[in-house]
C-alpha positions in Angstrom: 0.0 0.0 0.0 1.5 3.3 -1.0 1.3 6.6 0.9 -1.6 7.9 -1.2 -3.6 4.7 -0.5 -2.9 5.0 3.2 -4.0 8.6 3.3 -7.3 7.7 1.5 -7.9 4.9 4.0 -7.3 7.1 7.0 -9.6 9.8 5.6 -12.3 7.2 4.8 -12.3 8.0 1.1 -12.8 5.2 -1.4 -11.5 5.0 -5.0 -15.2 4.6 -6.0 -16.0 7.9 -4.3 -13.3 9.7 -6.2 -14.1 8.1 -9.5 -17.8 8.9 -9.2 -16.8 12.6 -8.9 -14.1 12.9 -11.5 -14.5 10.3 -14.3 -16.7 7.4 -15.1 -13.6 5.2 -15.5 -13.1 3.6 -12.0 -10.1 1.5 -13.2 -8.2 4.6 -14.5 -8.6 6.3 -11.1 -7.6 3.1 -9.3 -4.5 2.6 -11.4 -3.4 6.2 -11.0 -3.8 5.9 -7.2 -1.8 2.7 -7.2 0.9 4.2 -9.4 0.6 1.6 -12.2 -0.7 4.1 -14.7 -0.1 7.9 -15.0 -2.6 10.2 -16.5 -1.9 13.8 -15.5 -5.4 15.0 -15.9 -6.7 12.2 -13.7 -4.0 12.8 -11.1 -4.8 16.5 -11.0 -8.5 15.7 -10.4 -7.5 13.3 -7.6 -5.3 15.9 -6.0 -8.0 18.5 -6.2 -10.5 16.1 -4.7 -8.1 15.7 -1.7 -7.5 19.5 -1.6 -3.9 19.0 -2.4 -1.7 20.1 -5.3 -0.5 17.7 -8.0 3.0 18.2 -6.7 2.0 17.3 -3.2 0.1 14.2 -4.4 2.1 12.9 -7.3 5.2 15.0 -7.7 8.8 13.9 -7.1 8.7 14.7 -3.3 5.1 13.5 -2.9 5.9 10.6 -0.6 7.5 13.0 2.0 4.5 15.4 1.8 1.9 12.6 1.9 3.6 11.0 5.0 3.5 14.4 6.8 -0.2 14.7 5.9 -0.8 11.1 7.1 0.8 12.0 10.4 -1.4 15.1 10.8 -4.5 13.0 10.1 -3.4 10.3 12.6 -2.8 13.0 15.3 -6.2 14.7 14.6 -8.0 11.3 14.8 -6.1 10.4 17.9 -7.1 13.6 19.7 -10.7 13.2 18.7 -10.7 9.6 20.0 -9.1 10.8 23.3 -11.9 13.4 23.8 -14.6 10.8 22.9 -13.2 8.2 25.3 -12.8 10.8 28.1 -16.4 11.9 27.6 -17.7 8.3 27.5 -15.7 7.0 30.4 -15.2 10.0 32.6 -18.2 12.1 31.9 -18.3 15.7 30.9 -18.1 17.0 34.5 -14.7 15.1 34.9 -13.4 16.8 31.8 -14.4 20.2 33.1 -12.8 19.6 36.5 -9.6 18.3 34.9 -9.4 21.5 32.7 
């Protein structure tokens, strides 16, 4: 699994979702995400769907950028999970007292 596939998985975005919004050709989107096929117009549409630039998503240094973005998503999801668990297990009053 490449970094782009990992980012999509973390963000809960399917290839089908992207394909339905940018082109009727699911396999073209899938192959561009996997890196087995390269169509710049499809890659640009994928990047725009993710609110990233083509360079950030498919450029020469894209792996570094995608890994940084993956880390941000992990940290954001981690914080949201911590808040949810504290609320569920400790109750809102315990959160206010701790703050």
